[in-house]
N, C-alpha and C positions, 0 to 999 in steps of 0.2 A: 329583885331588890330583896325580896325575902331571903334568896339564897345567899346573897353577899351577907346580910346580918348573921344568917346562921353560921357562915364561914368565919366571920370575925369573932363571933362567940366562941367557936370552938377553938380558935387560936388566941384568945384573950390572954392567957398566961404568957405566950411567946412574945405577943405585942408589948404587953407590959413590961417584960424582961428588956427588951430592945430599947423602949422608951427610958426605962431608969438607967440602962448602960449609957445611952446617949446623953443623959443629964449629967451622970458622974464624970464622963470624960470631959464635958464642956465646963464643969466646976473645976476640975484639976487642972486643966489647961489655962483657963482664965485666972486661976488664983496662984499659979506658980509660973515664974518667968521662964525657968529652965524647961519645964514641960511644955511651955507654949513654943519656945524656939524649937524644941525637938519636933513638935507636932507640924510646925511650919516647914521645918526641913525636910520631914518624911512627906509631907504632901507635895512639896516642890519636887522632890525625887521621882514620886510617883507620876506627877504631870509630865516632867521631862521625859521619863520612860515612855509614857503614852504618846507623847509628841514625836520622840525618836523613832517609835515603832510605826506610827502613822507616816512620817517622812520616808522611812524604808520602804514601806508598801508603795508609796507614791513614786519614789525613785525608781523601784523595780519595775512598776507597771509603765513607767515612761521609758525604759530601756528599748522596748519593742519601737516605738517611734524614733528613738535615737539611732538605733540599728538600721531601721529603714531609711532614715536620711542619710546615713554613712554610706549605705549600699548605692544609694542613688548618686551621691557624690562622686564615689568610686567609678560608677558607670560612665559617668561624664568624663573623667579624667582618663579612663580607659580609651574613650572615643577619641579624645584629643591626642593620646600617645599613638593611635592607629591612623591618624589622618596621613593622607599623601602629601608629601612635602616636594618641593621642586627648588632648583637654585635660581636666584634672582639675578638680574644683571650686575648687581654688586658682588655677586658670589656669596652672598648670605642666603642660609636656608630658610625659605618661607612657605607659608601654607598656600596650596593651590586654590586660588578663589573659585574655580569652576568644579574641580574634582577634589575636594579637600576631604570628604568623608567616605571610607570605604567600609566601615563596619558600624552598625547600630548595637549598642548594648542596653539590655532591658533587665531591670532589676526585679527579681522575684524571690519569694520565700519557699523553702522546702516545708511541706506540710505532712508529708508521709514518704518514708523510704524503707527498704529491704538491703541487707548486705550479707545474708548468709545462704541465699538460694543460688542455683546456677543461673537463673535469669533474674536478675534484681532490677527493679525499678523505682523511680522518684516520681513524687507528685508535686507540681508548683501550684502557687495560688494566682497564677497568671495564664491567660488562654489567647484565643484568636482576637478577642475584643481589645487586647492589649498589645496587638502586633506579634505574637508568637505564632510560629509556623513550624510545620514538620522539618525534620533535619537541619534545624538550628543547633549549634553547639552550646554547650553549657558548661560554664567554668565557676570555680569558687574564687576566694581570695588568694589561694595559693596554688591552684593547678586545675586540671580538666575533671569534669563531674560526668558528661555524658552527652547523649544526643536526643533531641525532641523526637519522640515517636508519633504522637497524636494529640490533638488539641480539641478542647470544647470551649464555648465562649468565655468561661472564666477559670479553666484549669489546663493543665498540661501533664502529659505523661511522658517520662524521660526514660530512655534506655541507658542505665547506669553503666559507667566504666566496669563496674563488677557484674557483667553480664557476658555470657558466652557469646552472644549476638553482636556485642559491641565491637566495631572494627574501626582502626583509625591508624594513619601513618604517622611514625615519630622518628626522630633522628637524634643522634648524638650531637650536642651543640658544638663541640670542639672540631669534630672532623667532618660533619653532615652526613656521614653513612647512615642510611634509613633502613627502617624494617617495619613490621606490623606489631601493633599492640594487641595481645591477647590475654584475656583473663582466665587462666586455666589453673591458678594456683590455690584457689579455694581460701585465700587469705584475702581479708578486705583492705590490707596494705601494701600488698605485693601485687604486681602485674609482670607479664612476660613480654619481652621485646624479641620478636622473632625474626629469622631471615637476614641476620647479620653475619656475613662471611667470616670464617675463622682467621683470615688474612688481616681482618680490620682490628687495629689495636683498641682494646676496650679494658677500663680500669675501674675498679671499685671506687664508687664516689663521683664518677662521670655524670653530667647533667644530660637529661634526656627531655627533649622539647617536641612539640607538634611540628609537622612538616607543612601542612596546610593544603596537601594536594586534593583531599576530598571537598574542600571549600565548606567545610563544618565547622573546624577550628581555624582561627588564624594561625599563621606561622609564628614559631617562637613562644607558644603559650607552653609554660612549665608542666611537665609530666610527673617527673621525680628524679631520683639520683639511682645509679647503679648499686644495687645491693650485693649481687654476687655475679660471677662469671664462671659457668661450669664447662667442661669439656666432655662432650658425649661423643665417642669415637664413631658411633653409628650414624651421625648427621654431619653435614658438611657446615653446619653454622653454630656459632655461640649459643649457649643457654644462658640468657641474660635475665636475670630478675631485677625488677626496678622497684624501689619502694616510692609509692605514690606521695606526692608533696601534699595532695589534699586528703584530709581525714574524712572519708565518707561514711564513717560511723557516727558523725555528729551532723545534726540538722542546723540549717542556718540560711543565710542569704547567698544567692547565686546570681550569675548574669548570663542572659540568653543572648546569643550573639547571632545578629542577622547581617550576612554579607550582601550589600547593596549591589553589588556587580555580579551575583551569582547567575542570574537569569541571562545576562549578556554572555557570560562564559558557557553556560550550558547550551545556548543557542549556537555558538561556535563549535562546541562539541558535536552537537547534532548534525551540523552541516558537514564536519569532518567526516563522521561516520557515514553519512549518506554517500558523499563523494568516493568513499573507499569500497562502497560495493559494487 
């Protein structure tokens, strides 16, 4: 308490000045209608600015929840679009009540990623506790992102499309000719579509999509568009550069895809391999 009194005593001139200033302002405002109106207007503007800033901060903080909800809703819509359909007796297309779901989409958020290394990886905020498993495909809003490499209970590591170890089959949407996607361009926006024979017509602007043969990505997922087609006389294939539709330099929400029939197909493959020996 003694220290407080000592501090107030040392600051007595400043305190007196502030007190007299407050009294002066109060007298001016209360004795002059114009000054009073100006003071009220200024205080209202200040309060409005404070409320506006507070609302802006609140809205920004709520964007994360909004984005998460939108990602989950998009996952549901993608599942519906990938349901197996059959023709009913009336000829109408209807959902198969027994085998209606082929793919499960899990919403996740990117919490870390790299794009400038030879082997780039992505970390997701969902893991085995959320149903994520190894070798599941990962896609964004606009196209493919990568393949799950390993999981922990709460997180997943993904081999990015921008990784020399990433391998996937892709096809030209119009002609269905297919090749292998390889990231050997060192450009985070461009990937190479290899093994397309030179007799195949390929034009700049052609759409490239997944083929689905590896059971990682469903067929028909957008990869990108043909950026350039080069002719290398030393090889029998086109040199096709594809501009990725998904911008992997930006973090956001993604969908991890589980093929609910993969185990059944893998068992058939194992049986076929055993019979061929």
